[in-house]
C-alpha positions as CSV (number, residue, x, y, z in Angstrom):
1,M,-40.9,7.1,-2.3
2,T,-39.9,2.9,-3.0
3,Y,-36.6,2.3,-4.0
4,D,-34.9,-0.9,-5.7
5,F,-32.3,-0.9,-3.2
6,D,-31.1,1.1,0.3
7,L,-27.9,0.7,-1.0
8,F,-26.1,0.6,-4.1
9,V,-22.3,-0.1,-3.8
10,I,-20.1,1.6,-7.4
11,G,-16.7,-0.6,-6.6
12,A,-15.9,-4.3,-5.2
13,G,-12.8,-3.4,-3.7
14,S,-12.1,-3.0,0.0
15,G,-13.9,-0.9,0.8
16,G,-17.0,-1.3,-1.3
17,V,-17.3,-4.8,-0.5
18,R,-17.2,-4.4,3.2
19,A,-19.8,-1.5,3.5
20,A,-21.9,-3.8,1.4
21,R,-22.4,-7.3,2.8
22,F,-22.6,-5.5,6.9
23,A,-25.2,-3.3,5.3
24,A,-26.6,-5.8,4.0
25,G,-26.4,-7.9,7.0
26,F,-27.8,-5.3,9.3
27,G,-31.1,-5.7,7.0
28,A,-30.5,-3.3,4.4
29,K,-31.2,-4.2,0.6
30,V,-27.8,-3.5,-1.1
31,A,-26.5,-4.2,-4.5
32,V,-22.6,-4.1,-5.6
33,A,-21.3,-2.8,-9.6
34,E,-18.0,-4.4,-10.6
35,S,-16.5,-3.3,-13.8
36,R,-13.1,-4.8,-13.7
37,Y,-12.7,-7.2,-11.0
38,L,-13.9,-8.1,-7.3
39,G,-11.7,-7.7,-4.8
40,G,-10.3,-4.0,-6.1
41,T,-7.3,-3.0,-6.7
42,C,-5.4,-5.0,-3.4
43,V,-6.7,-8.2,-4.3
44,N,-6.2,-8.5,-8.0
45,V,-3.0,-5.8,-8.9
46,G,-1.6,-4.7,-5.4
47,C,-1.1,-5.8,-2.1
48,V,-1.7,-9.1,-2.7
49,P,0.2,-9.8,-5.5
50,K,2.5,-7.9,-4.8
51,K,3.3,-9.5,-1.7
52,L,3.2,-12.9,-3.4
53,L,6.4,-11.7,-5.9
54,V,8.0,-9.7,-2.8
55,Y,7.8,-13.3,-1.2
56,G,9.6,-14.8,-4.4
57,A,12.2,-12.0,-3.9
58,H,13.1,-13.2,-0.9
59,F,14.4,-17.3,-1.7
60,A,17.4,-15.8,-3.5
61,E,18.9,-14.8,-0.5
62,D,17.7,-17.6,1.5
63,F,18.8,-19.6,-0.7
64,E,22.9,-17.9,-0.2
65,Q,22.0,-17.7,3.4
66,A,21.5,-21.8,3.7
67,Q,25.0,-22.4,2.7
68,G,26.0,-20.8,6.7
69,F,23.8,-23.4,7.9
70,G,25.1,-26.2,6.4
71,W,22.9,-26.2,3.3
72,T,24.5,-27.6,-0.1
73,A,22.4,-27.3,-3.4
74,S,23.0,-26.8,-6.6
75,K,22.3,-22.8,-8.2
76,P,19.1,-22.3,-7.9
77,Q,17.4,-20.9,-10.6
78,F,14.0,-19.0,-11.4
79,D,10.8,-19.0,-13.7
80,W,9.3,-16.6,-13.3
81,E,6.3,-17.8,-16.0
82,T,5.4,-20.1,-12.9
83,L,5.7,-17.3,-10.1
84,I,3.2,-15.4,-12.6
85,A,1.2,-18.7,-13.4
86,N,0.5,-19.5,-9.6
87,K,0.0,-15.9,-8.4
88,N,-2.7,-16.0,-11.1
89,R,-4.6,-19.0,-9.6
90,E,-4.5,-17.2,-6.2
91,I,-6.1,-13.8,-7.4
92,E,-8.9,-16.0,-9.2
93,R,-9.2,-17.8,-6.0
94,L,-9.8,-14.9,-4.2
95,N,-11.9,-13.8,-6.9
96,G,-14.3,-16.6,-6.5
97,L,-14.2,-16.1,-2.6
98,Y,-15.6,-12.1,-2.8
99,R,-18.3,-13.2,-5.1
100,K,-19.4,-16.1,-2.4
101,L,-19.0,-13.5,0.1
102,L,-21.0,-10.3,-1.6
103,I,-23.6,-13.1,-2.8
104,S,-24.3,-15.4,0.4
105,S,-24.5,-11.8,2.0
106,G,-27.4,-11.3,0.3
107,V,-25.8,-9.0,-1.7
108,S,-27.0,-8.4,-5.0
109,L,-24.2,-8.1,-8.1
110,F,-23.9,-6.1,-10.7
111,E,-20.4,-6.9,-13.4
112,G,-19.8,-3.8,-15.5
113,H,-19.8,-0.3,-15.7
114,A,-22.5,1.4,-13.2
115,R,-23.1,5.3,-14.2
116,L,-24.7,8.1,-12.3
117,T,-27.7,9.1,-14.3
118,D,-28.8,11.7,-10.9
119,A,-28.6,11.7,-7.1
120,H,-30.6,8.4,-6.9
121,H,-30.2,6.2,-9.7
122,V,-27.7,4.4,-11.1
123,A,-27.5,2.9,-14.7
124,I,-25.7,-0.8,-15.4
125,N,-25.9,-3.0,-18.4
126,G,-28.4,-1.4,-19.9
127,Q,-30.8,-1.3,-17.0
128,C,-31.5,1.5,-14.5
129,F,-32.1,0.8,-10.8
130,S,-33.2,3.9,-7.8
131,A,-31.2,3.9,-4.8
132,E,-32.0,5.5,-1.4
133,R,-28.0,5.9,-0.9
134,I,-25.3,5.1,-3.1
135,L,-21.6,4.5,-1.8
136,I,-19.2,5.5,-4.4
137,A,-15.7,3.6,-4.0
138,T,-14.3,2.8,-7.5
139,G,-10.9,3.5,-5.7
140,G,-7.4,4.5,-7.5
141,W,-5.8,4.2,-10.9
142,P,-1.2,4.3,-11.9
143,Q,-1.2,7.0,-14.1
144,I,2.1,8.3,-15.9
145,P,3.6,11.6,-16.6
146,D,2.8,13.5,-20.1
147,I,6.4,12.4,-21.3
148,P,6.9,12.0,-24.9
149,G,7.2,8.3,-24.7
150,R,5.4,7.7,-22.0
151,E,3.2,5.2,-23.5
152,H,6.8,2.4,-24.0
153,A,6.2,2.2,-19.9
154,I,4.3,0.2,-17.3
155,T,2.4,1.1,-14.1
156,S,2.1,-1.4,-11.2
157,N,-1.4,-2.7,-13.2
158,E,0.8,-4.1,-16.3
159,A,3.7,-5.6,-14.0
160,F,1.9,-8.4,-12.6
161,F,1.3,-9.7,-15.7
162,L,4.2,-9.5,-17.5
163,K,5.4,-12.0,-19.9
164,Q,8.9,-12.8,-19.0
165,L,11.4,-10.6,-16.1
166,P,12.8,-7.9,-18.1
167,K,16.7,-8.5,-17.7
168,R,16.4,-4.8,-16.7
169,V,14.6,-2.2,-15.0
170,L,14.1,1.6,-14.3
171,V,12.0,2.4,-12.0
172,V,10.7,5.7,-11.3
173,G,8.9,6.9,-8.2
174,G,9.9,7.6,-4.9
175,G,7.0,5.9,-2.9
176,Y,6.2,3.1,-0.8
177,I,5.3,1.1,-4.5
178,A,8.2,2.1,-6.2
179,V,10.7,1.1,-3.5
180,E,8.6,-2.5,-2.7
181,F,8.7,-2.8,-7.3
182,A,11.9,-2.1,-7.0
183,G,13.2,-4.9,-4.1
184,I,10.9,-7.5,-6.3
185,F,12.2,-6.6,-9.3
186,N,16.1,-6.6,-8.3
187,G,15.6,-9.7,-5.6
188,L,14.7,-11.7,-8.6
189,G,17.6,-11.4,-10.8
190,A,16.7,-8.2,-12.7
191,D,19.8,-5.3,-12.8
192,T,17.6,-2.4,-11.3
193,R,17.8,1.3,-10.8
194,L,15.8,2.9,-8.7
195,L,14.9,6.9,-10.0
196,Y,13.1,9.3,-8.2
197,R,13.2,13.8,-8.4
198,G,13.5,14.4,-5.2
199,E,16.7,14.1,-2.1
200,M,16.1,10.6,-0.7
201,F,12.5,8.4,-0.8
202,L,9.5,8.0,1.3
203,R,8.5,11.5,1.8
204,G,6.8,11.6,4.9
205,F,8.7,8.2,6.7
206,D,11.2,8.7,9.7
207,Q,14.7,9.5,8.0
208,S,16.5,7.3,10.1
209,V,14.2,4.5,8.6
210,R,14.5,5.7,5.0
211,T,18.8,6.1,5.9
212,H,18.9,3.3,6.6
213,L,16.9,1.3,3.8
214,A,19.0,3.9,0.5
215,E,21.7,2.3,2.6
216,E,20.8,-1.6,3.1
217,L,18.8,-1.4,-0.8
218,T,22.7,-0.2,-2.2
219,K,24.7,-3.2,-0.4
220,R,22.2,-5.1,-2.5
221,G,23.0,-4.4,-5.3
222,L,19.8,-1.9,-6.6
223,H,20.9,1.3,-8.3
224,L,19.6,4.3,-6.2
225,D,19.5,7.4,-8.2
226,F,18.8,11.1,-7.2
227,N,17.3,14.7,-7.6
228,T,16.5,13.6,-11.7
229,D,13.7,12.6,-13.3
230,I,12.8,11.1,-17.3
231,E,12.5,13.8,-19.9
232,L,11.9,11.5,-22.9
233,I,12.0,7.4,-23.6
234,V,12.8,6.1,-27.0
235,K,11.8,2.9,-27.8
236,Q,14.9,1.5,-30.1
237,P,15.1,-0.8,-32.8
238,D,16.0,-4.0,-30.5
239,G,12.6,-3.2,-28.2
240,S,14.9,-1.7,-25.2
241,L,14.3,1.7,-24.2
242,L,16.5,4.9,-23.8
243,A,15.8,7.1,-21.4
244,T,16.7,11.0,-21.2
245,L,17.0,12.4,-18.2
246,K,16.6,16.0,-17.2
247,D,20.4,16.0,-15.7
248,G,21.1,15.3,-19.4
249,R,22.2,11.3,-18.9
250,Q,21.2,8.7,-20.8
251,L,20.1,4.9,-20.0
252,E,19.3,2.6,-21.5
253,T,17.0,-0.4,-20.2
254,D,14.6,-3.0,-21.1
255,S,11.2,-1.8,-19.4
256,I,10.6,1.2,-17.4
257,F,7.9,1.0,-14.7
258,Y,6.1,4.0,-13.4
259,A,5.1,4.4,-9.9
260,T,4.2,8.1,-9.6
261,G,1.1,8.3,-8.3
262,R,-2.6,7.4,-8.4
263,R,-5.4,9.3,-9.4
264,P,-9.4,8.7,-8.5
265,M,-10.6,6.4,-10.8
266,L,-13.9,8.4,-11.8
267,D,-13.6,7.7,-15.6
268,N,-17.5,8.4,-16.7
269,L,-18.5,8.0,-13.8
270,G,-21.3,10.4,-14.2
271,L,-21.0,12.5,-11.4
272,E,-21.6,15.8,-14.2
273,N,-25.2,14.5,-12.6
274,T,-25.2,15.6,-9.3
275,L,-24.2,18.1,-6.8
276,V,-21.1,15.8,-5.9
277,E,-17.4,18.0,-5.9
278,L,-14.2,17.2,-6.1
279,N,-11.6,18.8,-3.9
280,E,-8.3,20.7,-5.6
281,A,-7.1,17.5,-6.1
282,G,-9.5,16.1,-7.7
283,Y,-10.7,13.8,-5.1
284,I,-14.5,12.7,-3.8
285,S,-15.2,15.8,-1.1
286,V,-16.9,14.5,1.8
287,N,-17.5,15.4,5.6
288,E,-16.7,13.3,9.0
289,G,-19.4,10.8,7.3
290,F,-18.5,10.0,4.2
291,E,-21.0,12.2,3.3
292,T,-20.6,14.2,-0.7
293,R,-22.8,17.7,-1.3
294,E,-25.3,15.3,-2.3
295,P,-26.9,13.7,1.0
296,S,-27.8,10.8,-0.7
297,I,-24.0,9.9,-2.3
298,L,-21.6,8.9,-0.1
299,A,-17.8,8.0,-0.7
300,L,-14.5,6.1,1.1
301,G,-11.7,4.8,-0.1
302,D,-8.5,5.7,-2.1
303,V,-11.7,7.7,-4.2
304,I,-11.5,10.6,-1.6
305,G,-7.7,10.9,-0.9
306,G,-7.3,10.6,3.1
307,V,-5.0,7.4,4.0
308,Q,-5.0,5.3,1.2
309,L,-4.6,1.2,2.8
310,T,-7.1,-1.1,2.1
311,P,-7.1,-2.0,6.3
312,V,-8.7,1.8,6.6
313,A,-10.8,1.9,3.4
314,T,-12.3,-1.7,5.0
315,A,-12.8,0.1,8.2
316,E,-14.3,3.3,6.9
317,G,-16.7,0.5,4.8
318,M,-17.7,-0.6,8.3
319,A,-18.5,2.8,9.9
320,V,-20.7,3.8,7.1
321,A,-22.2,0.9,7.2
322,R,-23.1,1.3,10.9
323,R,-24.0,4.5,10.9
324,L,-26.6,4.1,7.7
325,F,-28.1,0.7,9.5
326,K,-26.5,0.6,12.6
327,P,-26.2,3.5,14.3
328,E,-26.0,1.8,18.0
329,Q,-23.2,0.4,16.6
330,Y,-21.4,3.4,15.0
331,R,-17.8,5.0,16.2
332,P,-15.7,7.1,13.8
333,V,-13.2,5.9,11.6
334,D,-10.1,7.1,14.3
335,Y,-6.9,7.8,11.9
336,R,-4.4,8.0,14.9
337,H,-1.9,5.4,14.8
338,I,-2.1,3.7,11.9
339,P,0.9,0.9,11.3
340,T,2.1,1.2,8.8
341,A,4.0,-1.6,6.3
342,V,6.2,-0.6,3.6
343,F,7.3,-4.8,1.8
344,S,10.5,-3.9,1.0
345,Q,13.8,-5.9,1.3
346,P,14.5,-5.7,4.2
347,S,11.0,-4.5,4.8
348,I,9.7,-1.4,7.1
349,G,7.0,-0.8,10.0
350,T,6.1,2.1,11.2
351,V,3.7,3.6,13.6
352,G,3.2,7.0,15.2
353,L,5.0,10.2,14.5
354,T,8.4,10.4,12.8
355,E,11.2,12.5,14.8
356,E,10.4,15.6,12.0
357,Q,7.2,14.9,13.5
358,A,6.9,15.1,16.8
359,V,9.5,18.3,16.4
360,A,7.1,20.0,14.8
361,E,4.3,19.3,16.8
362,G,6.5,21.0,19.2
363,H,7.0,17.8,22.0
364,K,10.3,17.8,23.6
365,V,11.6,14.3,22.0
366,V,13.7,12.0,23.4
367,V,15.0,9.4,20.5
368,Y,16.1,5.7,21.3
369,E,17.8,3.6,18.6
370,S,19.9,0.2,17.6
371,R,21.3,-0.9,14.6
372,F,22.2,-4.1,14.2
373,R,23.0,-7.6,12.6
374,P,20.0,-9.9,13.2
375,M,20.7,-13.0,15.3
376,K,20.3,-15.0,11.8
377,L,22.3,-13.3,10.0
378,T,25.5,-14.6,12.5
379,L,26.4,-17.8,10.2
380,T,26.5,-15.8,7.2
381,E,28.4,-13.7,5.2
382,S,25.2,-11.0,4.7
383,S,26.0,-7.2,6.5
384,E,22.7,-6.3,6.3
385,K,21.3,-4.9,9.9
386,T,18.3,-4.2,11.2
387,L,17.3,-1.0,13.0
388,M,14.8,-0.6,15.3
389,K,13.6,3.6,16.9
390,L,11.8,4.9,19.5
391,V,10.5,8.4,19.7
392,V,9.1,9.6,23.5
393,D,7.4,12.3,24.8
394,A,10.3,13.9,27.0
395,E,8.1,14.9,29.6
396,S,4.6,12.5,29.5
397,D,7.1,9.7,28.8
398,R,4.4,8.5,26.1
399,V,5.8,6.7,22.8
400,L,5.1,8.4,19.7
401,G,6.2,6.4,17.7
402,A,8.2,3.5,17.1
403,H,10.0,2.9,13.8
404,M,11.6,-0.7,11.9
405,V,13.7,-1.7,9.2
406,G,14.2,-5.1,9.3
407,P,12.8,-9.0,8.8
408,D,9.1,-9.1,9.7
409,A,8.8,-5.2,10.0
410,G,5.3,-5.0,9.3
411,D,4.7,-7.8,12.0
412,I,6.1,-6.6,14.2
413,I,4.9,-3.4,14.7
414,Q,1.5,-4.3,13.5
415,G,1.8,-5.7,17.9
416,L,3.5,-2.0,19.4
417,A,0.7,0.3,16.9
418,I,-1.5,-1.4,20.2
419,A,0.4,-0.2,23.0
420,L,1.0,2.9,21.1
421,K,-2.9,3.2,20.7
422,A,-3.5,2.7,24.0
423,G,-0.7,5.4,25.3
424,A,2.1,3.2,26.1
425,T,4.9,4.9,27.4
426,K,8.4,4.0,27.6
427,R,8.6,2.7,31.0
428,L,6.1,0.0,29.8
429,F,8.5,-0.7,27.0
430,D,11.1,-0.6,29.6
431,E,9.3,-3.3,32.3
432,T,7.8,-5.7,29.4
433,I,9.6,-8.6,28.9
434,G,11.7,-9.7,26.1
435,V,10.4,-13.1,24.0
436,H,14.5,-13.7,23.7
437,P,15.9,-14.6,21.5
438,T,14.0,-12.3,18.9
439,S,15.2,-9.1,17.1
440,A,11.2,-7.9,18.6
441,E,13.3,-7.9,22.1
442,E,15.4,-5.0,21.1
443,F,12.2,-2.7,21.4
444,V,11.9,-3.4,25.0
445,T,15.9,-3.1,25.4
446,L,16.3,0.1,24.1
447,R,18.1,2.2,27.8
448,T,19.7,4.6,25.8
449,P,18.7,7.7,24.5
450,V,21.1,8.6,21.1
451,R,19.5,12.0,21.3
452,R,17.3,14.0,22.8
């Protein structure tokens, strides 16, 4: 049978675009459909604009610390509208770049909502196209718990387009998105409180990292409330919000930001017209080759509920393109030693096993840990400390995990991720000469274990 396209990709986010571009480069006839914005969550309401806001939030302390280095300036003023306008302009530029990349790659781009009519057909904008294979890469969407007054709360989608910076913000959630936005609002001058139902935020991260970050955020004036949740939200006559907590307390605020999880974006996708199945969590079920139960339909990225990171989605997109159209270059995605950054303030960088995971897996571990005041802060009144930690297998001497809380943590961990993926031992770390004077050199000068 002759098809209109060899591959029809639904979703122009990081994973979908990567799969489409390289499949087209391998000679396939490819189409991409996108109903919202080119670049997906990351470019439009995720990683990119969030990092720009993180940069903006850092300037308050930069101005303050500059005094220790002899700089004198008038009291700095912040304008939210300027930051958002400049952010929007950059996102528009990136949208155009994604469009250019797709079209220049020979991909047919359709902007509208695509829907599966069967295993080989996609309907969009009043047309129907046939495809030998269809790739679902529609990503995720933030969700707010079903509580009374939920319509008054916002998510990350709306936060990037607020007309003004709220004076008081209540951030609900314990994941990296909640922690990052709490730091953004706090850094830009809002009275910010982070509310989480668990004992400690960032579940799954190394316990030393979680504890250290909590201490540093508190130093910055961020209010942390654990072991509680919101039961009711009421909008008051003056426009403010009153949140009633499950422990009986009431908190008045100007904005309630929810970052309590994301769901796969499968709305009106037409999956019922296919054999595609969902797992218990509601994500599309796939095998190691990203194939669904319907042989012609594949899925990747956030919509399959794996490691929900942009570089992982792009790696999956590349794997799909190679396996389908350039099998001699195919290699499966390796999910081990994926480095992760949390752009909190201070930031987190981590790769490999946490101390708790290493012990749970049966390793006899040796832990090296250092807390110190960065050199940049020695001429300031800041009491911020950096944390660096290595988790080492006592028997093989292999470094199982590297963790950091401090400035440029993500950039530093990226290099260590290569070392861990290559199987570096603690001895190799010890024999590596450090770059002096930097914070990064601390990772190769950790000599004394703090515990075994």
